[in-house]
C-alpha positions as CSV (number, residue, x, y, z in Angstrom):
1,X,20.0,-89.8,130.1
2,X,20.7,-87.6,133.1
3,X,19.1,-89.1,136.1
4,X,18.7,-85.8,137.9
5,X,16.5,-84.4,135.1
6,X,13.2,-86.1,134.4
7,X,12.5,-87.3,130.9
8,X,9.4,-86.5,128.9
9,X,8.2,-87.7,125.5
10,X,8.3,-85.4,122.6
11,X,4.8,-84.2,121.5
12,X,5.3,-85.3,117.8
13,X,6.7,-88.6,116.6
14,X,9.8,-88.9,114.5
15,X,7.9,-89.6,111.2
16,X,5.6,-86.6,111.5
17,X,8.4,-84.4,112.7
18,X,10.4,-85.2,109.6
19,X,7.7,-84.2,107.1
20,X,6.4,-81.4,109.4
21,X,2.9,-83.0,109.5
22,X,0.4,-82.8,112.3
23,X,0.9,-85.6,114.8
24,X,-2.4,-86.6,116.6
25,X,-2.0,-89.4,119.1
26,X,-4.3,-92.5,118.5
27,X,-3.0,-94.8,121.3
28,X,0.1,-95.2,123.4
29,X,3.2,-94.7,121.2
30,X,1.0,-94.6,118.0
31,X,-0.3,-91.6,116.1
32,X,-3.2,-91.5,113.6
33,X,-1.0,-90.7,110.6
34,X,1.5,-93.6,111.2
35,X,-1.5,-96.0,111.9
36,X,-3.1,-95.0,108.6
37,X,0.1,-95.3,106.6
38,X,1.3,-98.4,108.4
39,X,4.5,-96.8,109.5
40,X,6.5,-97.4,112.7
41,X,5.6,-94.7,115.2
42,X,8.5,-93.7,117.5
43,X,8.5,-91.1,120.1
44,X,11.9,-89.9,121.5
45,X,12.5,-89.2,125.1
46,X,14.0,-85.7,125.6
47,X,15.5,-84.2,128.8
48,X,13.2,-81.7,130.5
49,X,14.8,-78.2,130.8
50,X,13.5,-75.5,133.1
51,X,13.3,-72.0,131.8
52,X,15.4,-69.8,134.0
53,X,13.9,-66.4,134.9
54,X,16.6,-63.7,135.3
55,X,16.1,-61.7,138.4
56,X,15.7,-57.9,138.0
57,X,18.8,-56.0,139.1
58,X,18.7,-54.6,142.6
59,X,18.9,-50.8,143.1
60,X,22.4,-51.2,144.5
61,X,23.5,-52.9,141.2
62,X,22.0,-50.1,139.1
63,X,23.8,-47.5,141.2
64,X,27.0,-49.4,140.9
65,X,26.7,-49.5,137.1
66,X,26.1,-45.7,137.0
67,X,29.1,-45.1,139.1
68,X,31.2,-47.3,136.8
69,X,30.0,-45.2,133.8
70,X,30.7,-41.9,135.4
71,X,34.1,-43.0,136.5
72,X,35.0,-44.1,132.9
73,X,33.8,-40.7,131.6
74,X,35.9,-38.8,134.2
75,X,38.9,-40.8,133.2
76,X,38.4,-40.1,129.5
77,X,38.0,-36.4,130.2
78,X,41.1,-36.3,132.3
79,X,43.1,-37.9,129.5
80,X,41.5,-35.6,126.9
81,X,42.5,-32.4,128.9
82,X,46.1,-33.6,129.1
83,X,46.0,-34.0,132.9
84,X,47.6,-36.8,134.8
85,X,45.3,-39.7,134.6
86,X,44.3,-41.1,138.0
87,X,46.1,-44.3,138.8
88,X,43.1,-46.1,140.1
89,X,39.5,-45.8,138.9
90,X,37.8,-48.7,140.4
91,X,34.4,-50.3,139.8
92,X,34.2,-51.3,143.4
93,X,32.1,-49.0,145.6
94,X,34.1,-49.9,148.6
95,X,37.5,-49.0,147.1
96,X,38.9,-45.5,147.3
97,X,39.5,-43.0,144.5
98,X,42.8,-41.4,143.6
99,X,43.8,-39.2,146.6
100,X,45.4,-36.6,144.3
101,X,42.0,-35.9,142.6
102,X,40.6,-33.4,145.0
103,X,37.1,-31.9,145.1
104,X,38.2,-28.9,142.9
105,X,39.3,-31.3,140.1
106,X,36.1,-33.3,140.3
107,X,34.0,-30.1,140.1
108,X,36.0,-29.0,137.0
109,X,35.5,-32.3,135.4
110,X,31.8,-32.4,136.1
111,X,31.5,-28.9,134.7
112,X,33.2,-30.1,131.5
113,X,30.9,-33.1,131.3
114,X,27.9,-30.8,131.5
115,X,29.1,-28.6,128.6
116,X,27.1,-29.1,125.3
117,X,30.3,-29.2,123.3
118,X,33.8,-30.5,123.8
119,X,37.2,-29.8,122.5
120,X,40.0,-27.4,123.0
121,X,39.3,-24.0,124.3
122,X,39.7,-21.2,121.8
123,X,43.0,-19.3,122.1
124,X,43.1,-16.0,124.0
125,X,46.5,-14.8,122.7
126,X,47.0,-13.1,119.4
127,X,48.7,-14.9,116.5
128,X,49.9,-11.5,115.4
129,X,51.5,-10.8,118.7
130,X,55.0,-9.3,118.3
131,X,54.4,-8.0,114.8
132,X,55.2,-4.3,114.2
133,X,52.2,-2.0,114.4
134,X,51.3,0.7,111.9
135,X,53.3,3.2,114.1
136,X,56.3,0.9,114.2
137,X,56.2,0.5,110.4
138,X,56.2,4.3,110.0
139,X,52.7,4.4,108.4
140,X,51.3,6.5,111.2
141,X,53.4,8.9,113.3
142,X,53.5,8.8,117.1
143,X,52.1,12.4,117.2
144,X,49.2,11.5,114.9
145,X,48.4,8.4,116.8
146,X,48.3,10.4,120.1
147,X,46.0,13.0,118.5
148,X,43.6,10.4,117.2
149,X,43.3,8.6,120.6
150,X,42.7,11.9,122.3
151,X,40.0,12.8,119.8
152,X,38.3,9.4,120.4
153,X,38.3,10.0,124.2
154,X,37.0,13.6,123.9
155,X,34.6,13.6,121.0
156,X,33.6,10.0,120.1
157,X,33.0,8.4,123.5
158,X,29.9,10.7,124.1
159,X,28.3,9.2,121.0
160,X,29.2,5.6,121.8
161,X,30.0,5.3,125.6
162,X,30.2,1.5,125.5
163,X,34.0,1.4,125.1
164,X,35.8,3.6,127.5
165,X,39.6,4.3,127.5
166,X,41.0,5.2,130.8
167,X,41.7,8.9,131.4
168,X,45.3,9.7,130.7
169,X,45.8,6.6,128.6
170,X,48.5,7.3,126.0
171,X,48.5,6.0,122.4
172,X,51.8,4.1,123.0
173,X,50.5,2.3,126.1
174,X,47.2,1.4,124.4
175,X,49.1,0.2,121.3
176,X,51.2,-2.1,123.4
177,X,48.5,-3.4,125.7
178,X,45.6,-3.7,123.3
179,X,46.8,-3.4,119.7
180,X,43.6,-4.3,118.0
181,X,41.5,-1.9,120.1
182,X,44.2,0.8,119.3
183,X,43.7,0.1,115.5
184,X,39.9,0.4,115.8
185,X,40.1,3.6,117.9
186,X,42.4,5.2,115.3
187,X,40.2,4.2,112.4
188,X,37.1,5.6,114.1
189,X,38.8,8.9,115.0
190,X,40.5,9.6,111.6
191,X,37.2,9.9,109.7
192,X,36.5,9.2,106.0
193,X,38.7,11.7,104.4
194,X,42.0,10.7,106.1
195,X,44.5,9.4,103.6
196,X,45.3,6.3,105.8
197,X,41.6,5.3,106.3
198,X,41.8,2.4,103.7
199,X,45.1,1.2,105.1
200,X,44.0,1.0,108.7
201,X,40.6,-0.6,107.7
202,X,42.5,-3.3,105.8
203,X,44.8,-3.9,108.8
204,X,41.7,-4.3,111.0
205,X,40.2,-6.9,108.7
206,X,43.6,-8.7,108.8
207,X,43.2,-9.1,112.5
208,X,39.6,-10.1,112.2
209,X,40.3,-12.7,109.6
210,X,43.4,-14.3,111.1
211,X,42.5,-14.1,114.8
212,X,38.7,-14.2,115.1
213,X,37.7,-16.2,112.0
214,X,40.7,-18.5,111.3
215,X,41.8,-19.2,114.9
216,X,38.5,-18.5,116.8
217,X,40.4,-16.3,119.2
218,X,38.1,-14.8,121.9
219,X,39.0,-12.1,124.5
220,X,37.6,-8.8,125.7
221,X,40.1,-6.7,123.7
222,X,38.8,-8.2,120.5
223,X,35.2,-7.6,121.5
224,X,35.8,-4.0,122.5
225,X,37.7,-3.4,119.2
226,X,34.9,-5.0,117.1
227,X,32.3,-2.7,118.9
228,X,34.3,0.4,118.0
229,X,34.9,-0.6,114.4
230,X,31.3,-1.5,113.9
231,X,29.9,1.6,115.5
232,X,31.9,3.8,113.1
233,X,32.0,1.5,110.2
234,X,32.1,3.3,106.9
235,X,34.5,1.5,104.5
236,X,33.9,-0.3,102.2
237,X,30.3,0.4,101.2
238,X,28.7,-2.8,100.0
239,X,25.3,-3.8,98.7
240,X,23.3,-5.3,101.6
241,X,26.2,-4.5,104.0
242,X,27.5,-8.1,104.4
243,X,30.7,-7.1,106.1
244,X,29.0,-4.8,108.6
245,X,26.5,-7.5,109.5
246,X,29.3,-10.0,109.9
247,X,31.1,-7.7,112.3
248,X,28.0,-7.3,114.4
249,X,27.4,-11.0,114.4
250,X,31.0,-11.5,115.5
251,X,30.4,-9.1,118.4
252,X,27.4,-11.1,119.6
253,X,29.2,-14.4,119.1
254,X,32.3,-13.3,121.0
255,X,30.1,-11.9,123.8
256,X,28.4,-15.3,124.2
257,X,31.6,-17.3,123.8
258,X,33.1,-15.3,126.7
259,X,30.1,-16.0,128.7
260,X,29.4,-12.4,129.5
261,X,25.6,-12.9,129.1
262,X,25.5,-15.1,132.2
263,X,28.8,-14.4,134.0
264,X,28.5,-13.0,137.5
265,X,30.9,-10.5,138.9
266,X,31.6,-8.8,135.6
267,X,33.8,-5.7,135.6
268,X,32.7,-2.4,134.2
269,X,34.4,-2.9,130.8
270,X,32.6,-6.2,130.4
271,X,29.3,-4.6,131.3
272,X,29.8,-1.8,128.9
273,X,30.7,-4.3,126.2
274,X,27.5,-6.3,126.8
275,X,25.3,-3.2,126.5
276,X,27.2,-2.0,123.5
277,X,26.7,-5.3,121.7
278,X,22.9,-5.1,122.4
279,X,22.9,-1.5,121.2
280,X,24.5,-2.5,117.9
281,X,22.5,-5.6,117.4
282,X,19.2,-3.6,117.6
283,X,20.5,-0.5,115.8
284,X,22.1,-2.2,112.8
285,X,20.3,-5.6,112.4
286,X,16.8,-4.1,113.1
287,X,17.4,-1.3,110.6
288,X,18.6,-3.6,107.9
289,X,15.6,-5.9,108.4
290,X,17.7,-8.8,109.9
291,X,16.8,-10.7,113.0
292,X,18.0,-9.0,116.2
293,X,20.6,-11.4,117.5
294,X,20.6,-10.2,121.1
295,X,17.6,-9.8,123.4
296,X,17.0,-7.5,126.3
297,X,16.9,-9.5,129.5
298,X,17.5,-9.3,133.3
299,X,21.3,-9.3,132.7
300,X,20.9,-6.2,130.6
301,X,19.1,-4.4,133.3
302,X,21.6,-5.5,135.9
303,X,24.4,-4.0,133.8
304,X,22.5,-0.7,133.3
305,X,21.9,-0.4,137.0
306,X,25.5,-1.2,137.9
307,X,27.0,1.3,135.4
308,X,24.7,4.1,136.4
309,X,26.4,4.4,139.8
310,X,30.0,4.9,138.4
311,X,31.9,8.1,138.5
312,X,32.5,8.2,134.8
313,X,30.3,10.9,133.1
314,X,30.0,8.9,129.9
315,X,28.5,6.0,131.8
316,X,25.4,8.2,132.5
317,X,24.6,8.2,128.8
318,X,24.4,4.4,128.5
319,X,21.0,4.0,130.2
320,X,19.0,6.4,127.9
321,X,20.7,5.1,124.7
322,X,20.0,1.5,125.7
323,X,16.4,2.2,126.7
324,X,15.7,3.8,123.3
325,X,17.1,0.7,121.6
326,X,14.9,-1.5,123.8
327,X,11.8,0.4,122.8
328,X,12.7,0.1,119.1
329,X,13.2,-3.6,119.5
330,X,9.8,-3.8,121.2
331,X,8.2,-1.9,118.3
332,X,9.8,-4.2,115.7
333,X,8.4,-7.2,117.5
334,X,4.9,-5.7,117.8
335,X,4.9,-4.7,114.1
336,X,6.0,-8.2,113.0
337,X,3.1,-9.8,114.9
338,X,0.4,-7.6,113.4
339,X,-1.9,-9.6,111.0
340,X,-3.7,-8.0,108.1
341,X,-7.0,-9.3,109.4
342,X,-6.7,-6.7,112.3
343,X,-7.3,-3.8,109.9
344,X,-7.3,-0.2,110.8
345,X,-8.8,-0.7,114.2
346,X,-5.8,-2.8,115.3
347,X,-3.5,-0.2,113.9
348,X,-5.1,2.5,116.0
349,X,-4.9,0.4,119.2
350,X,-1.3,-0.5,118.5
351,X,-0.3,3.0,117.7
352,X,-1.9,4.4,120.8
353,X,-0.3,1.8,123.1
354,X,3.2,2.4,121.6
355,X,2.7,6.2,121.8
356,X,1.9,5.9,125.5
357,X,5.0,3.8,126.2
358,X,7.2,6.2,124.2
359,X,5.8,9.2,126.0
360,X,7.1,7.6,129.2
361,X,10.5,6.9,127.7
362,X,10.7,10.4,126.3
363,X,10.0,12.0,129.7
364,X,12.8,9.8,131.1
365,X,15.2,10.9,128.4
366,X,14.4,14.6,128.8
367,X,15.9,14.5,132.3
368,X,19.2,13.2,130.9
369,X,19.3,15.6,127.9
370,X,19.2,18.7,130.1
371,X,22.5,17.8,131.7
372,X,24.4,16.2,128.8
373,X,27.0,17.6,126.4
374,X,25.5,18.9,123.1
375,X,27.0,16.0,121.1
376,X,25.2,13.5,123.2
377,X,22.0,15.5,123.2
378,X,22.1,15.6,119.4
379,X,22.6,11.8,119.2
380,X,19.6,11.3,121.5
381,X,17.4,13.8,119.7
382,X,18.1,12.0,116.4
383,X,17.0,8.7,118.0
384,X,13.8,10.4,119.3
385,X,12.9,11.8,115.9
386,X,13.5,8.4,114.3
387,X,11.2,6.7,116.8
388,X,8.5,9.3,116.0
389,X,8.8,8.4,112.3
390,X,8.6,4.7,113.1
391,X,5.4,5.2,115.2
392,X,3.5,6.0,112.0
393,X,5.0,3.2,109.9
394,X,1.9,1.0,109.9
395,X,0.2,3.5,107.6
396,X,2.5,2.3,104.8
397,X,1.2,-1.3,104.9
398,X,-1.6,-1.4,102.4
399,X,-2.9,-4.8,103.6
400,X,-3.9,-3.2,106.9
401,X,-6.2,-0.7,105.2
402,X,-8.1,-2.8,102.8
403,X,-11.5,-1.8,104.3
404,X,-10.7,1.9,104.5
405,X,-7.6,2.7,102.4
406,X,-8.1,6.4,102.6
407,X,-9.3,6.7,106.1
408,X,-8.6,9.9,108.1
409,X,-6.5,8.0,110.5
410,X,-4.2,6.7,107.8
411,X,-3.8,10.0,106.0
412,X,-3.0,11.7,109.3
413,X,-0.3,9.0,110.0
414,X,1.1,9.4,106.5
415,X,1.4,13.2,106.9
416,X,3.0,12.5,110.3
417,X,5.7,10.4,108.5
418,X,6.3,13.3,106.1
419,X,6.6,15.9,108.8
420,X,8.7,13.7,111.3
421,X,11.0,12.6,108.5
422,X,11.5,16.3,107.5
423,X,12.3,17.2,111.1
424,X,14.8,14.3,111.3
425,X,16.6,15.4,108.2
426,X,16.7,19.0,109.4
427,X,18.3,17.8,112.7
428,X,21.0,15.9,110.9
429,X,21.6,18.6,108.3
430,X,22.1,21.2,111.0
431,X,24.7,19.2,112.9
432,X,28.1,20.9,113.3
433,X,30.6,19.9,110.6
434,X,32.7,18.2,113.3
435,X,29.8,16.0,114.4
436,X,28.9,15.1,110.8
437,X,32.4,13.8,110.4
438,X,32.0,11.6,113.5
439,X,28.5,10.1,112.9
440,X,28.0,6.6,114.1
441,X,26.6,3.8,111.8
442,X,23.2,4.1,113.5
443,X,22.9,7.8,112.6
444,X,23.6,6.8,109.0
445,X,20.8,4.3,109.3
446,X,18.5,7.0,110.5
447,X,19.3,9.1,107.5
448,X,18.4,6.2,105.3
449,X,15.1,5.8,107.1
450,X,14.1,9.4,106.7
451,X,15.1,9.7,103.1
452,X,13.3,6.5,102.2
453,X,10.1,6.9,104.4
454,X,9.3,10.4,103.1
455,X,8.8,9.7,99.4
456,X,7.0,6.5,100.2
457,X,4.5,8.3,102.3
458,X,4.1,11.1,99.7
459,X,3.4,8.6,96.9
460,X,1.1,6.6,99.0
461,X,-1.0,9.7,99.8
462,X,-1.1,10.7,96.2
463,X,-2.3,7.2,95.2
464,X,-5.2,7.6,97.6
465,X,-6.4,10.6,95.6
466,X,-8.9,9.2,93.1
467,X,-9.9,12.3,91.1
468,X,-6.8,14.2,89.9
469,X,-8.9,16.5,87.6
470,X,-10.9,18.0,90.5
471,X,-9.6,21.4,91.6
472,X,-9.9,20.5,95.3
473,X,-7.9,17.4,94.7
474,X,-5.2,19.4,92.8
475,X,-5.0,21.6,95.9
476,X,-4.5,18.6,98.1
477,X,-1.8,17.3,95.8
478,X,0.0,20.6,95.9
479,X,-0.3,20.8,99.7
480,X,1.3,17.3,100.0
481,X,4.1,18.2,97.6
482,X,4.8,21.5,99.3
483,X,4.9,19.9,102.7
484,X,7.5,17.4,101.7
485,X,9.7,19.7,99.6
486,X,11.6,16.5,99.0
487,X,14.0,17.3,96.1
488,X,15.3,20.4,97.9
489,X,15.4,18.7,101.3
490,X,17.5,15.7,100.3
491,X,19.8,17.8,98.1
492,X,20.6,20.1,101.0
493,X,21.2,17.0,103.2
494,X,23.6,15.5,100.7
495,X,25.5,18.9,100.5
496,X,25.8,18.9,104.3
497,X,27.0,15.3,104.6
498,X,29.5,15.7,101.8
499,X,31.5,18.1,104.0
500,X,33.1,15.0,105.5
501,X,34.6,14.1,102.1
502,X,36.5,17.2,101.3
503,X,39.6,16.4,99.2
504,X,38.3,12.9,98.2
505,X,37.8,11.8,94.6
506,X,34.3,10.8,93.4
507,X,35.5,7.2,93.2
508,X,36.7,7.2,96.8
509,X,33.4,8.8,98.0
510,X,31.5,5.8,96.5
511,X,33.5,3.4,98.6
512,X,32.2,5.1,101.8
513,X,28.7,4.2,103.1
514,X,27.6,7.9,103.6
515,X,29.3,8.9,100.3
516,X,27.4,6.2,98.4
517,X,24.2,7.3,100.1
518,X,24.7,10.9,99.1
519,X,24.9,9.8,95.4
520,X,21.7,7.8,95.7
521,X,20.0,10.7,97.5
522,X,20.7,13.0,94.6
523,X,19.4,10.4,92.2
524,X,16.2,10.1,94.3
525,X,15.7,13.8,94.2
526,X,15.9,13.8,90.4
527,X,13.6,10.8,89.9
528,X,11.0,11.9,92.4
529,X,9.3,14.4,90.2
530,X,8.9,11.8,87.5
531,X,7.1,9.5,90.0
532,X,4.8,12.3,91.0
533,X,3.9,12.9,87.3
534,X,3.2,9.2,86.8
535,X,0.7,9.2,89.6
536,X,-1.2,12.5,89.3
537,X,-0.7,13.2,85.6
538,X,0.1,16.9,86.3
539,X,3.1,18.9,87.3
540,X,2.5,20.7,90.6
541,X,4.4,23.9,90.9
542,X,7.2,24.0,93.4
543,X,10.2,26.3,94.0
544,X,12.6,23.5,93.0
545,X,16.3,24.5,93.2
546,X,18.6,22.8,90.8
547,X,21.0,20.2,92.2
548,X,24.3,21.7,90.8
549,X,26.5,18.8,91.8
550,X,25.5,16.7,88.8
551,X,24.9,19.3,86.1
552,X,28.6,19.3,85.0
553,X,27.8,16.3,83.0
554,X,26.0,18.4,80.4
555,X,27.6,21.8,79.7
556,X,24.7,23.0,77.6
557,X,22.0,22.1,80.1
558,X,19.0,24.3,80.0
559,X,18.3,26.3,83.2
560,X,15.2,25.2,85.0
561,X,12.1,27.4,85.6
562,X,11.3,27.9,89.3
563,X,7.6,27.3,88.7
564,X,8.0,23.9,87.1
565,X,9.3,20.5,88.2
566,X,13.0,19.9,87.4
567,X,13.4,18.4,83.9
568,X,14.9,15.1,84.7
569,X,14.9,13.9,81.1
570,X,17.7,16.3,80.0
571,X,19.5,16.0,83.3
572,X,19.9,12.2,83.2
573,X,20.4,12.0,79.5
574,X,23.0,9.4,78.5
575,X,23.7,8.4,82.1
576,X,20.3,6.9,83.2
577,X,17.5,6.8,80.7
578,X,14.3,7.6,82.6
579,X,12.5,4.5,81.4
580,X,15.3,2.2,82.7
581,X,15.4,3.6,86.2
582,X,13.9,1.2,88.8
583,X,12.4,3.5,91.4
584,X,11.6,0.7,93.8
585,X,15.1,-0.7,93.5
586,X,16.6,2.7,94.2
587,X,14.3,3.3,97.2
588,X,15.1,-0.1,98.6
589,X,18.6,1.2,99.4
590,X,17.0,3.3,102.1
591,X,14.0,1.3,103.3
592,X,13.2,-2.4,104.0
593,X,9.6,-2.1,103.0
594,X,9.9,-1.0,99.4
C-alpha cells in the first residue's frame, strides 16, 4: 500500500459485497449478516483518493481560446478564397501574425466571415459573350436597329423613365457595350405587330435562361434589360402570367444580389434601377394578387431625392410615378388588414382616410402634369383614374356589409366604381394610336381592372334590388344599366386596342397579352346581358350596338333590334353554348376578387 496515501476500510465486507446485500456492522471486523450466517467477515483496506476539483478557466484562457478559433477560421477562409495561406497562424498571444496579411486583408476576411452564406461569387461576365448578335446574323438590319433605339429614347422613356440611354448613344455602341439591354430595348420599341417580335423575345429568354438562371450571373446591365423587358412584356400571353411574374422576381433578386438596396454611393443608373424595380413590383405583383416583393423604405426616398436634382428631363417623372405606386401599395396593405367585423363603419373611416391621403398625392401630381409631355401626362392620368376606382373597392366585399348590405354608402361607392371605370376606359380608348402601340404592362393591368370591376359593380348593385316587379325598381335597374353601357364600352375599347395588331393573324393576336384580353373583352360583352337577365328576370332596353368582329362565324345571323339586349344565344351558337360559359372564370381573367 502506498505509504503517502492513508488507507481506509471499505464500508461493506467482501461477503456482502459479492451478493450485493446490506452490510451492517455488528462489531469490529464483523457484520450482522456474517455473524448470523457464521461466515468469515473480511473488510479490505483501500487507498483513499481525493477528488480533484478542476479550476475554472481564467478570462485570459477564454480569450486565448477565442483567438485560436478565429485564427483557424481566417486560415480556412484564406485557403477557400484561393489566396496565399499565411505561413504562420499561431495560438500564442505573444507571437506575431503573418506580416503580409495587412489590415485590408483582415477586414475583407472578417466581412466574408460575417456573410450569411459562403461560396463562390456569381459571375459578372456573360457566357454568351462573343456570340453574334441578331444584327450580326442578319436578322435585324443596322438601320432598323438604329430606328428602334431612337424610338425607345424618344417615345418609350417618358412612359418608363427608370432605364435611361445616354443621349446620342448609337445602336451599334449599345449592342457592343450592353448586348442584353440592346435586345430588350429593341423588343420594347418594335411593338406587337413587328415580324421579328417572336424571334427577339426568344433571344431574350435565351439570355435569361443561360445567364441569369443557369449561371446566376448578376450585373447592372442584366437588371436594366430585365426592367425594360418586363415593363413592355407582351409575348407570350399565359394563364396566370408565370413568365412575367418570374421576370419581375428576377429583377428584385438581382437588385438585392447586387446590394443596391443598401449600397451607398450608387450612381444614377443604379438609383433608377432600384426605383424601377419597386415600380414594377407594386404595379405587376399587386395587380395580380401576389405579394409585393419590394417595400418602400428610406433608401427609396434617398434615390428619389437624388434623381430629382439631375439635368435629365425624364428623371423628373420618376418621383410622381413612384409616389403613385407607393400609395397603391399602402392601399393594398390597408385593404388586406380590414376584418369583416369592422362592417360598414370601418369602411367609411378607411375610405375617408385614404381619400384624404390621395387628395394630397393628386395635388402634388398636378404640379408635375402641367409641365410634362402629353405621353407622360396620359400615363399619370391613367394611374390617377385607376386609384379612383380602387378607392371604392371595399364596396365589393359582401362580408363587410352584412348588417346593411344595401346601405346608401355602399350603393354610392358601387356607382363610383362604375363611373370611374368608365372614365378610365375612355381615357385609354382615346389614346393616340402610337401610344396604344407602346403601352406598358401596368397600363394593360389597368385595362383589366376597369373591364373587370365595372360588371362586378353592376351585378352587385342589381343583386341588392329585392323587388324586380316594382316599376320604381325597374327604373333603377334601367338607370344602372344605362350608366354602365358596358357591352358598347368594352367593344369600343377592344376595337381601339386592336389597332396595334394590324396585319397579324387571329392566332398571333392570341399569343399577345393585350390581344388575348381583347378576345376576352368581346366575350364578356356578349355574356354580360345574359347575367343581367339571370338577376332581374327582365330585359332592360339599351341601344346595344352589335359587335361585328365575331359575327362572321354565322353568315345567316339575325340583325339585332336596338331596343333589346343582344341575342347571345344565336351569336355564340356552336362556339360556346350559353349554359357552359363560366362567367366567374371569365371575369377572373380581369380581377382578383371574382
